[in-house]
N, C-alpha and C positions, 0 to 999 in steps of 0.2 A: 503494501498500499505507500502510494507515495504521499506523503507529509508535506505543506507548506505553514511555516513557521513564521512571524514575526515579531523582530523585537518590542517587547513587551518597555512603555514610558507613562508612568503614573504619576498624578500630584495628591497628597497626601492630603487636599482640602477641603472642600464640600461637592467634589464631585468627585465619581472613577468614569472607568470607560472598560468596555468589555470587550475581546476580539475574539471572533469565531475561528475554527479551525477549520479547511476545505480538505478532504481528503479524495482521489481517485486515483488508480494507476493502473498502467498494464505492465505485471511483473514480467522480467523477458532476464534471459539466462545469456553469460556473454561470456564465449571463447577468453581463454584468459594470456593465449599464443597468437602472432602470426605468425599462420603458413608460411611455407616455402616450395616453390616448384619450381622446374627447370622452363625457359623457352619455348615455349611452343605446346606446356603443361597445360594442363585444366584443374582448377581451383573451385571448392564447392563453399559459396558463402550461405550461412543459414545461420535459426535457431530458433526454438522452439519461444510460442507467445501463448499467454493466458489472459484469461481475464482477470480482475478483481478476488475472484472465487476459484481461481488458481483452476477452471478449466480451458481446456484446450481452445485456442478458436483461431477462425480463419480470417481476422481482420487482414482488410489490404494491407501490407509492406510490403518498399520499395527499396530499389539498390541503386546507388549509384558510382563507380570505378572512373578513377586518373591514374594514369601511368604516373611516374619520378619525373615528365616534366613538364607537369600540373596541365595535360592534355586527359580533357573528356573523353574517357572512351564509351560508358555506360553511363545514360541518361541518370538523373538521379529519380526520375519519372516512371523509369523503368519496373513494372510490378515483377513480384517474384513468383514461384509458383509458390500454393499452401496444400499441408495435407489434414485429413481429417484430425491430425495427434495436436495441431499444435506446430508441424514442424515448416516454415517458408525455407524457401532456401533459392540459388540464382547458382548456375552451371557455368563459370566464365574461361573460356579459354582463349589463351595468349597467340600471339605469332609466334614463329621460331625465329622472327632476329626482334622481338621485345626486348625494351631496355632495360637493363637488372636497376633494381635496388624496389624501394616503398612504394605499394601500389596503394595511395589512399582510396578507399573505399569504406560509406557508411550505408546502412541498414535504418530505414525510417518506418516506425510504427502508428499509426493515427494521424490525428490533426489537429487539436487543441493545444496551443501554447502551456505548459505548466500545468495541462489537463490531463488526456489520457496523449500526450505525443512522447516517443523516446526516440531517440538516436542512440545508435549503437556503430563503435566503430569494428567495419569488420578487413581493415586493410590487409593487405601481405605482399610476402617478398618474392620477387623475380630473381633468381641466382642462376646465374651461369656455370657455378662447377656443379648442380646439380645437373647437366647435360651430362646422357650415360652414355661412355664409350662401347657400348654393346654394336651401337650403328656403327663404329667404324670396321668390325669383326665384320659383321653382316655383311658390309660394302666388299668387306678386299673376299671373303668366303666365296660370295656369288660374281668376282669378277674371274678368279680361279675355275672356278668352276665353267663358266663362259670360255676362257680363254684353253682351259684342257679340249674340251670337246671341239672347239672350232679348229685348235692342232688335232685335233685325231680325223677328223675330218677330212682336212686337207691331205694327211698321210694316208688313210683312207684311201682317197681317189686317187693318187699316184701307184695305179695296177703295176706288177711285176712287170707283167711284160714290156709296159712303156720305160720300167730304170735298165732295164737292160738293154732296148733299143737302144736310149741317151747314150748309156756305159760304150756299147761296143760302138758307134760312131765316134764316141770321142777320145778312146783309147786307139781307135785305129789309126786317127792321125799323129797324134799326141807327138811320137816317136821325130816326125817330120821336122814339127815344128820345131820342137825344140834346135835343132841340126843346123837348121836352116835360118835359123834366126839371124838377117844380117848386121845388127849393133852390138853380138856378141858372139867371137869367134874361140875358137877350141883355146889360143894364147890368153884370149880376156881370162878367160877361167884361174889361167893362170897366177896372171896376177893380182888376182883379186885379193888373195893372202898379205902382199906384200904394197898394193896401192899405194900412195901414199893420201891422196883426198880419201878413199873409200874401204880401204883395208881394215880385216879386223882387228890384227896385231898393232900396227902403226900408227892411227886414227887418232890424233892430240884432241878431237873434242870427245872422243867419244871411250872411256875405260872400265876397263871391269872391273876396279874398286871402288868408282865414283861413288859417296852418299847419295849422293841422288842419281847416278849414272850418267854425270854431266863432269861437275866437280870434289874434290874432297874424298875422302877415305873410309869407306863405310867398316874397311875391316880393323883399325884402330881403336882401340881399348879407351883413346878421350870420346870418339862418339861415341861408344856403347854407353859411354858413365855419364855423357850430355844428355840422353833420350831418355836413358832410365831417371835422370833425374827431374827432366818435364812429366815423367808420366807420373812420377809421385807428386808430384805437386797435383797435378791433374785428380788426384785420387785424394786427397788432403783439404781439397776446398770444398767437399759436400758439410755443410753448414746448418745447424738446424735453428732455425729463430720461433720464437711462441710468444704471442700476445696473449693476456690473460682471457677469459673470459666473464665480461663484468655482472651480466645478467640484467637488474633494474635497479632502479631508485626511487628516490622524491625530490622536487623541488625544493630548495633551501638544505639540502644536502651536497654533498661532494661526492665525486667520479674519480675513480683511481685507476689508470693502466699502467699495468706490469708488462713488462719486456725484457723474456734471456733469450741467451744467442748461444749456443754450443758447439763447438767444431765438430771432424769427424770422428773425436774418440769420446763423445758427453763432456769434454771438459767447458766451463765456462769460461769464454773468449771475449774478451774487448772489442769495439767496431770502430772502425778509421777513425770514426766521429760522435757527437751527440747524437742519439734520435731524433728526429721533431715529429711532430705529434701535431696532424688538423683534426679537427671534431665541426661534425655538420649534423645540425638539429633536423627534425622529423619533417620541417617544410621542406628542406633543401639550403637554408641559411647558415653560413662557417662562421661558426661560433668559435672558434679559437686557428686561425690562420697559418702560425708558424709558432706550435711551442715546442717549447726545447725542453727534453726528457732529462732527469736527474739521475747518475750512477749512483745504485747503492753498493755496489761490489761488485767482484770483477764478474762481467758479461751480463749483467745484473740494471735495469733502469726503469725509473719510475716515473709516473707523468700525476699529479692533480688538478683537479678544474672544481671549483665552486659553481655552484646550478645557483641563480635566482631565484624569487617566487614568481617572476613575471615568467620563465622559459616553456616551452611550450612543449606540452606531452607528446610521446608517442615515440617510434623509435630511431633513433641517436644511429652515428657510426663513427667512429674513431679509426684513421689510419693513419700507423706511424711507416716511416720508410728510416731505412738504416742501409748505410752504407759498408762493406766488409770485402775486403780486399778489394778494393775501388769498383764492385759492383752494389749496385742500389736493390735491396730489396726490399718491399711492400707488403704487409699483412695490415686486413682491417678487423675490428670488434663490432657488430651491431648490440644496439642493446637498450635497452626498454624505461620510458622517464614516467612516472605517473605524474599526472598535471591533477587532479583533486582528492590528494593525499586528505586521509580523517585523524581526527584526535579524538580521543575518546576519555571521558570524566566521568569516575562518580560518584556525584558531591555528595549523597547520605543516604543511610537506608532509612526510608520512612517510616515505616512499618515491619518490627519484625517479633508479631503477635502470630502465633504457628496456625492455622495452616498457612496463613497466607504474609506472602513477604515480598516488599515494595522497594525499589530502587528510585532514586531521583537521579537521572544521566543527563550528560550534555555531551553532543556532539558536534564535531566543529568541521566542517568543510577549510584546509587551510590550503588548500589552491588557486588554481588562475579559470578552472574554470567549473561552472554549476554539474551535477549531475545528481542520480539519484545514487544513495548508498544505502547499501545491504548489510543490516547488523543484524547482530547473532547474542545470546544472551540463558543465562543458565546459572542455577546455584548448584554447588557439588560439597565434596565433605572432604577433601584434600586440594591445597591451593596449589600443589603440581597436575592435579586434571583440567583439561579442558572441554570446554565445550563439547558436545561431539562425544561419539562411541558407545553410548546406550548408557553410559553408568551416569546421569545426570543423576541429580535427584528431582532437576526438575528444567524445563528451556524453552525459549522461542525464539523468536524470528519475525522480521520486519522490513521494511522499505522505506527512503523516507528521502525527499527530494528536498537539496541547501545548497541554495546559492553558494560562488565563489566567496570566498571570507565572510560568510554568515555562519550560524548553527542554530541547532534545535535541543530544546528541552523535551525530556522524555520521564516519564512516568511508570516505569516497567515491573510489571505485579507478573508473582510465582507461587501457585496456589496449591503447592503437593510437599507443603514440608510437613512431613507427622510428629516430629519428637524434636527437644529443643536441644542444644547443644550449638558447638561451634561452626558455620558454614562459611560459604566463600561464595561472596555477587561476583561474577564476570559477565563482560560487555566487548565482544570485539567488532569492529565495523569497516567497509571497505567500499569506493567506489563500485559501482558495479562492473567498470570497462577496466579497472585494475586490478591487482591480484595480493599489492601488500595490504594488512590489515595491521590496525591503530587498535588496541588492547588496553583494558583498567580494571584492577579487582580489589575488592573491597570486603573485609573479615565481617565478620559479625557475628553475633550470637542468638539463635532464636531464644523466643522467651512463650512462656502460656500466661494465663494471667487476664484479666480483666484493667481497666484505669477506672476510679471512679471520682468523674470531676465533681468539685463541688460547687462550680453554677458560679457566675459571676455576671458583668455589665456587657451590656451593646447584645445580646439577642436574649433568644430564649431558649429551651432545650438546653442542651449540655450549657450554652453561653450566658443562658440568663439565671436569675433568682432564685433560690432554693435546692433543696439535693435533689439528686435527680440516683437512680437506680445505676449499679453495676452495668458497666458496658466498656466496650473495647471501642477503643481510637479507633477510625474506619477513615485513613489519607485526609482530606481538606472536611468531611462532613464533620463537621462541630458540634450538630446541633444531634445526630442520632436518626434524621429524618430520611436515610439514606439518596439522600440531596446534596446536592454541590450548586450552592445558588448563593442570591443577596444576603440572606441570612446569615449563610457563612464567612461570606466578604465582613459582614459587620462585625461579627464575632473578632471577627482577624481585625478588625481596624480600632479596636476596644485594646488589645493588649498588643499594639502598633511600639517597638523597641521598649515595650518594657520590660522591669528586671523580673526574671523570675525570683520567687514560684510564679508560676500563673494561675487561678481560681479556675480557670479550664485550661490543663495541658497537654489538650490536642491541639493547642494554636502553635505551638511548637511542632510541628510535622518533621523535620528531621534532628528532631533532639537534639540541636545543638546552645540551647539555655537559650536560644532570640528567637525572636517574633521579627522578621524582616523580609527582605525580598526574597529570598530564597525560599519560605514559605509562600510568598503571594504569588510564583512562578510557579508554583506544584497546585493552590489553588485553581489558579487559571487553567494550567493543563486538564486538571479534572472539573471544567466546568461543565455542568450539566450531563456528568456520566451518570 
């Protein structure tokens, strides 16, 4: 469910203002990682789409695709195919010469801004390194088959009779041609050995022992040593250059690249000079044009980059250039930047009387773009236990829409704590399109029993004069009428910023011995629920 919440400003004079909250959404599951395909490959872009009751829907969804050169390849008005189970998908086949890099793509479902409109990042990566070498083998095999077949056909076409006939004619005239050739007499053959211009043994331009059969001496030890040394140098030039796989991070953090160089014997070896770094963001803007890495140890280098709060989310690329023995080697790393990171705080446990436990929670969008945030909360009996895994005391989850730089206050209730004791209330949240979670944990002691407010000014029921029967506090329902309305608000104002003990202890909802804006925020969240 998508929650829209505004910041509450109020004046404790002669009036107050109530703000109502609107709720509506289309929960959409989101892929965590970009797909990679080779040029000419087909990528399947899709999501399961459900309505507010988590029932599969065939509501129209559209897809838009652009290539890394920012050229629109598929219009954003292109309708996706929808199955009865809620799966919406679109198959896109890239060209065989498609440019490599990130192909920005977005999936759009619904139409009403801040209502049922959902946009999901479905970008993918075209990577030339994924092109299969099996195609080369197939071409070679086919060529050999054709060549062999053609050769066999030619040989087969030459019949034995034709071969014998040609041989008989050739050999019959061969002796006469040799002895009657006018430019080569018997005497000439006799001088061939010693002829100064063409003799085999006396020619100065062609020696038997020449290194290249024209100069030098192949048979000398110095030449063999030189050839051996050159061969060893070629063998020893096999270097291994490794760039760290950073993975992902969020805005307002630091990115770090680590580079290692190993020689043919896997020994860390220095480059000719300090490697250089180029960092490009997800929209193709170069953020670091010529960074210089720092040498940490032999053959090991690093580079750190501070990511500002206004950085664009998505897949970034780091390219490192390193010169080894005069040759330049380039390596790269793709990493993901979350532009809508969350921050979670458990403000207080406002109701710890079993079986119902309630916590006041705040979730902030500390990123640069608005997003739907998915949050999970649970009660566990061990601090090391995480939400999920079928071993929670009780748990729940939901979604909320939060603008960039804004936050929401939530009152989260779980009602299956059956015994008193020490427990941990846990909450974690993340933007739907992100993978990084923000989390908060609060230890508390679950109690049993009732609270007996002796009454007080400013309203009836629990807040009015006279004694009342023993009842339990129930959030912001101060007068026990199962409603949170103007009566409870009046009771809260009567105790506003007064010192404890309070005649009606229920007004201190978060039990911090204060009646202030925290209690008022909880009351507003529970208004008319």
